BALOBA-1460 file (C-alpha; in Angstrom, 3 decimals):
// residues 113
<rec num="1" residu="m" x="53.079" y="83.687" z="-53.831"/>
<rec num="2" residu="t" x="49.571" y="84.193" z="-53.074"/>
<rec num="3" residu="c" x="48.397" y="86.919" z="-50.615"/>
<rec num="4" residu="v" x="46.411" y="85.696" z="-47.336"/>
<rec num="5" residu="f" x="43.901" y="88.847" z="-47.721"/>
<rec num="6" residu="c" x="43.421" y="88.633" z="-51.138"/>
<rec num="7" residu="n" x="42.306" y="85.027" z="-50.018"/>
<rec num="8" residu="i" x="40.051" y="86.128" z="-47.497"/>
<rec num="9" residu="v" x="38.628" y="88.654" z="-49.546"/>
<rec num="10" residu="e" x="37.712" y="86.000" z="-52.554"/>
<rec num="11" residu="g" x="36.261" y="83.870" z="-49.699"/>
<rec num="12" residu="k" x="38.943" y="81.294" z="-50.051"/>
<rec num="13" residu="i" x="40.302" y="81.354" z="-46.458"/>
<rec num="14" residu="p" x="37.562" y="82.233" z="-43.790"/>
<rec num="15" residu="a" x="37.317" y="85.090" z="-41.407"/>
<rec num="16" residu="k" x="35.144" y="86.404" z="-38.778"/>
<rec num="17" residu="l" x="33.589" y="89.496" z="-40.767"/>
<rec num="18" residu="v" x="33.160" y="92.850" z="-38.694"/>
<rec num="19" residu="l" x="32.439" y="94.987" z="-42.103"/>
<rec num="20" residu="d" x="32.188" y="94.394" z="-45.434"/>
<rec num="21" residu="e" x="31.794" y="97.206" z="-47.931"/>
<rec num="22" residu="p" x="32.135" y="97.387" z="-51.529"/>
<rec num="23" residu="e" x="35.804" y="98.581" z="-51.285"/>
<rec num="24" residu="l" x="36.667" y="97.855" z="-47.942"/>
<rec num="25" residu="l" x="36.756" y="94.618" z="-45.293"/>
<rec num="26" residu="a" x="36.974" y="94.322" z="-41.741"/>
<rec num="27" residu="f" x="37.620" y="91.277" z="-39.806"/>
<rec num="28" residu="r" x="39.430" y="89.916" z="-36.318"/>
<rec num="29" residu="d" x="42.383" y="89.639" z="-36.101"/>
<rec num="30" residu="i" x="43.731" y="85.783" z="-35.706"/>
<rec num="31" residu="n" x="46.131" y="87.193" z="-33.103"/>
<rec num="32" residu="p" x="44.869" y="89.954" z="-30.914"/>
<rec num="33" residu="v" x="46.803" y="91.827" z="-28.934"/>
<rec num="34" residu="a" x="43.664" y="93.212" z="-26.985"/>
<rec num="35" residu="p" x="40.557" y="92.298" z="-26.756"/>
<rec num="36" residu="t" x="39.087" y="94.152" z="-29.605"/>
<rec num="37" residu="h" x="41.441" y="93.686" z="-32.585"/>
<rec num="38" residu="v" x="40.197" y="94.073" z="-36.296"/>
<rec num="39" residu="l" x="41.845" y="94.320" z="-39.256"/>
<rec num="40" residu="v" x="40.540" y="96.853" z="-42.176"/>
<rec num="41" residu="i" x="41.963" y="96.028" z="-45.474"/>
<rec num="42" residu="p" x="41.521" y="97.535" z="-49.242"/>
<rec num="43" residu="k" x="39.461" y="94.752" z="-51.113"/>
<rec num="44" residu="r" x="41.888" y="95.621" z="-54.039"/>
<rec num="45" residu="h" x="45.360" y="94.555" z="-53.487"/>
<rec num="46" residu="i" x="48.047" y="97.403" z="-52.327"/>
<rec num="47" residu="a" x="50.933" y="95.481" z="-50.969"/>
<rec num="48" residu="t" x="52.447" y="98.091" z="-48.644"/>
<rec num="49" residu="l" x="51.972" y="101.768" z="-47.510"/>
<rec num="50" residu="a" x="55.103" y="102.948" z="-49.246"/>
<rec num="51" residu="e" x="53.918" y="101.692" z="-52.668"/>
<rec num="52" residu="l" x="50.595" y="104.006" z="-52.522"/>
<rec num="53" residu="t" x="49.517" y="106.550" z="-55.577"/>
<rec num="54" residu="e" x="47.665" y="109.207" z="-55.589"/>
<rec num="55" residu="a" x="45.011" y="107.264" z="-56.928"/>
<rec num="56" residu="e" x="44.878" y="104.989" z="-54.136"/>
<rec num="57" residu="a" x="44.917" y="107.378" z="-51.534"/>
<rec num="58" residu="a" x="41.326" y="107.838" z="-51.278"/>
<rec num="59" residu="i" x="41.063" y="104.437" z="-49.771"/>
<rec num="60" residu="i" x="42.946" y="104.814" z="-46.954"/>
<rec num="61" residu="g" x="40.943" y="107.685" z="-45.785"/>
<rec num="62" residu="k" x="37.923" y="105.464" z="-46.048"/>
<rec num="63" residu="m" x="39.846" y="102.290" z="-43.979"/>
<rec num="64" residu="f" x="40.261" y="105.073" z="-41.178"/>
<rec num="65" residu="l" x="36.423" y="106.063" z="-41.465"/>
<rec num="66" residu="a" x="35.678" y="101.637" z="-41.470"/>
<rec num="67" residu="a" x="38.243" y="101.935" z="-38.432"/>
<rec num="68" residu="r" x="36.017" y="104.720" z="-36.736"/>
<rec num="69" residu="r" x="32.799" y="102.183" z="-37.714"/>
<rec num="70" residu="v" x="34.405" y="99.166" z="-36.088"/>
<rec num="71" residu="a" x="35.189" y="101.218" z="-32.804"/>
<rec num="72" residu="e" x="31.627" y="101.993" z="-32.588"/>
<rec num="73" residu="m" x="30.217" y="98.601" z="-33.278"/>
<rec num="74" residu="e" x="32.969" y="97.611" z="-30.535"/>
<rec num="75" residu="n" x="31.893" y="100.054" z="-27.942"/>
<rec num="76" residu="v" x="35.057" y="101.238" z="-27.740"/>
<rec num="77" residu="v" x="35.016" y="105.111" z="-29.014"/>
<rec num="78" residu="a" x="34.764" y="106.812" z="-25.185"/>
<rec num="79" residu="r" x="37.610" y="104.894" z="-23.500"/>
<rec num="80" residu="g" x="39.580" y="105.492" z="-26.899"/>
<rec num="81" residu="f" x="40.970" y="102.879" z="-29.726"/>
<rec num="82" residu="r" x="44.357" y="102.799" z="-31.472"/>
<rec num="83" residu="t" x="44.862" y="102.490" z="-35.337"/>
<rec num="84" residu="v" x="47.984" y="101.075" z="-36.776"/>
<rec num="85" residu="i" x="49.397" y="100.502" z="-40.109"/>
<rec num="86" residu="n" x="52.856" y="98.955" z="-40.548"/>
<rec num="87" residu="a" x="54.715" y="99.508" z="-43.758"/>
<rec num="88" residu="g" x="57.206" y="97.035" z="-44.504"/>
<rec num="89" residu="p" x="58.983" y="94.423" z="-42.514"/>
<rec num="90" residu="d" x="61.222" y="96.898" z="-39.713"/>
<rec num="91" residu="a" x="57.900" y="98.173" z="-38.626"/>
<rec num="92" residu="g" x="56.705" y="94.919" z="-38.247"/>
<rec num="93" residu="q" x="54.649" y="94.110" z="-41.422"/>
<rec num="94" residu="t" x="54.112" y="90.759" z="-42.094"/>
<rec num="95" residu="v" x="51.058" y="90.230" z="-44.376"/>
<rec num="96" residu="f" x="51.862" y="92.545" z="-47.527"/>
<rec num="97" residu="h" x="48.766" y="93.597" z="-48.279"/>
<rec num="98" residu="v" x="47.803" y="97.233" z="-46.722"/>
<rec num="99" residu="h" x="46.394" y="96.650" z="-43.467"/>
<rec num="100" residu="l" x="44.665" y="99.084" z="-40.533"/>
<rec num="101" residu="h" x="44.899" y="97.248" z="-37.069"/>
<rec num="102" residu="v" x="42.097" y="98.691" z="-35.045"/>
<rec num="103" residu="i" x="42.900" y="98.155" z="-31.176"/>
<rec num="104" residu="a" x="40.968" y="98.334" z="-28.166"/>
<rec num="105" residu="g" x="39.835" y="97.315" z="-24.805"/>
<rec num="106" residu="r" x="42.609" y="97.403" z="-22.718"/>
<rec num="107" residu="r" x="45.008" y="100.265" z="-21.566"/>
<rec num="108" residu="m" x="48.080" y="100.829" z="-24.517"/>
<rec num="109" residu="a" x="51.641" y="102.000" z="-23.720"/>
<rec num="110" residu="w" x="53.552" y="104.945" z="-25.481"/>
<rec num="111" residu="p" x="55.828" y="104.261" z="-26.973"/>
<rec num="112" residu="p" x="54.571" y="101.291" z="-28.902"/>
<rec num="113" residu="g" x="57.046" y="98.906" z="-30.160"/>
């Protein structure tokens, strides 16, 4: 089975890019749940947060720094933004390539889900 996000990284599937960095890519979600809904992914395939190793830990920090940059670019920092990583099917992960949702532009409810 091929990974849709790996295909986006390789340019085989088009995406509306927001950031393209050496280790990360950020692009608009095709099914947004808010006016701003961007996915931040590592270019290297990691299936799920549950499989993260010490060797890959730094990439998660870089993903959150990229999320902050996306929020700045989208002018949503002052009002607030939500970051979400789903890990596994019961958490709602549907694409098994680690990805961080950056969601903003509307009032969020708590608890989610």
